[in-house]
C-alpha positions in Angstrom: 3.4 4.3 3.2 3.4 1.3 5.6 2.3 3.6 8.5 -0.6 5.2 6.6 -1.7 2.3 4.5 -0.5 -1.0 6.2 -2.7 -3.2 4.0 -0.7 -2.2 0.9 2.3 -4.3 2.1 2.4 -7.6 0.3 4.7 -10.3 1.7 5.5 -13.8 0.6 5.5 -13.2 -3.2 9.2 -13.9 -3.7 8.7 -17.7 -4.4 6.5 -16.8 -7.4 8.9 -14.6 -9.2 11.0 -17.3 -11.0 7.9 -18.9 -12.5 6.6 -15.8 -14.2 7.3 -14.5 -17.7 7.3 -10.9 -18.6 9.2 -9.0 -21.3 11.3 -7.3 -18.7 12.4 -9.9 -16.1 13.0 -7.1 -13.6 9.2 -6.5 -13.5 8.3 -10.0 -12.4 8.2 -9.0 -8.7 5.4 -6.6 -9.5 3.2 -9.4 -11.0 4.2 -11.8 -8.2 3.1 -9.2 -5.6 -0.2 -8.6 -7.5 -0.9 -12.4 -7.6 -0.1 -12.8 -3.9 -2.0 -9.7 -2.9 -5.0 -10.9 -5.1 -5.0 -7.6 -7.1 -7.3 -7.2 -10.0 -5.2 -4.4 -11.6 -1.6 -3.3 -11.9 -1.4 0.4 -12.4 1.6 1.3 -14.5 2.7 3.7 -17.3 4.8 0.8 -18.5 2.1 -1.2 -20.2 4.4 -2.7 -22.8 6.1 -4.7 -20.1 2.9 -6.2 -18.8 1.2 -7.8 -21.9 -2.3 -8.9 -21.2 -1.6 -12.5 -22.4 0.9 -12.9 -19.6 -1.6 -11.5 -17.0 -4.7 -13.4 -18.2 -3.9 -16.6 -16.3 -4.0 -14.6 -13.1 -7.1 -12.6 -13.9 -5.1 -9.4 -13.6 -5.1 -6.5 -16.0 -2.6 -3.6 -16.5 -4.0 -0.1 -16.6 -2.4 3.2 -17.3 -2.8 5.6 -14.3 -4.8 8.0 -16.5 -7.3 5.3 -17.4 -7.5 4.2 -13.8 -8.0 7.7 -12.3 -10.5 8.6 -15.1 -12.5 5.5 -14.3 -12.5 6.2 -10.6 -13.6 9.7 -11.2 -16.5 8.5 -13.5 -17.6 6.1 -10.7 -16.9 8.2 -7.6 -16.6 11.9 -8.6 -17.0 13.3 -5.1 -14.5 11.0 -3.5 -12.0 11.5 -6.2 -12.3 15.3 -6.1 -12.0 15.1 -2.3 -8.8 13.0 -2.6 -7.3 15.4 -5.2 -8.2 18.4 -2.9 -6.6 16.6 0.1 -3.5 15.7 -1.8 -3.0 19.3 -3.0 -3.6 20.6 0.5 -1.0 18.2 1.9 1.8 19.7 -0.4 3.4 21.8 2.2 6.9 22.2 0.8 5.8 23.2 -2.7 2.2 24.2 -2.5 0.4 24.8 -5.9 -2.8 26.3 -7.1 -5.5 24.0 -8.3 -4.6 24.9 -11.8 -1.0 24.0 -11.3 -2.1 20.8 -9.6 -4.2 19.9 -12.7 -1.2 20.7 -14.9 0.9 18.4 -12.8 -1.4 15.5 -13.8 -1.1 16.5 -17.4 2.7 16.5 -17.0 2.5 12.9 -15.8 0.6 11.9 -18.9 -2.8 11.8 -17.1 -4.5 14.0 -19.7 -8.0 12.5 -19.6 -8.1 12.7 -15.9 -6.8 16.3 -15.9 -9.4 17.3 -18.5 -12.2 15.6 -16.5 -11.4 17.5 -13.3 -10.7 20.8 -15.0 -14.2 22.0 -14.5 -13.9 21.4 -10.7 -10.8 23.5 -10.1 -12.7 25.8 -7.8 -13.3 23.0 -5.3 -9.7 21.6 -5.5 
C-alpha cells in the first residue's frame, strides 16, 4: 500500500492513543491516526466501537463501508464504476465475472452499493 498510495501512511499518532476513549481500547490507534491524519471519516464495519459522541470532539464520523461506497457512487458514478472495473480487472489469481464481483460486495455486507451498481454490470 505504501508504494501505491504513500499519502495513506500516518505517522506520529502514537502519543495521542492513551488520551482517547473508545469502547474497545484496542481501537484507539485508529482514532489517533484519523486525528493526526486530519481525516473526516473512519470507514469501518465496527461502528459500535466508534460511537459518535467519542468522535464529535475531533469532527470525525464513523461510516459503514456500504454507506461510504454508496455515497461516493451517488456523487461520482463514473469514477466509482471505473474503480470497480479496474479492481475486478486486477484480480489475476482469482478472476471473477462482473456478477460475481457484485456478489462479493454483497457478501461483505455492502448491499446498498451492490444494488446500486447492479444495473452497470455490463461495464464492470
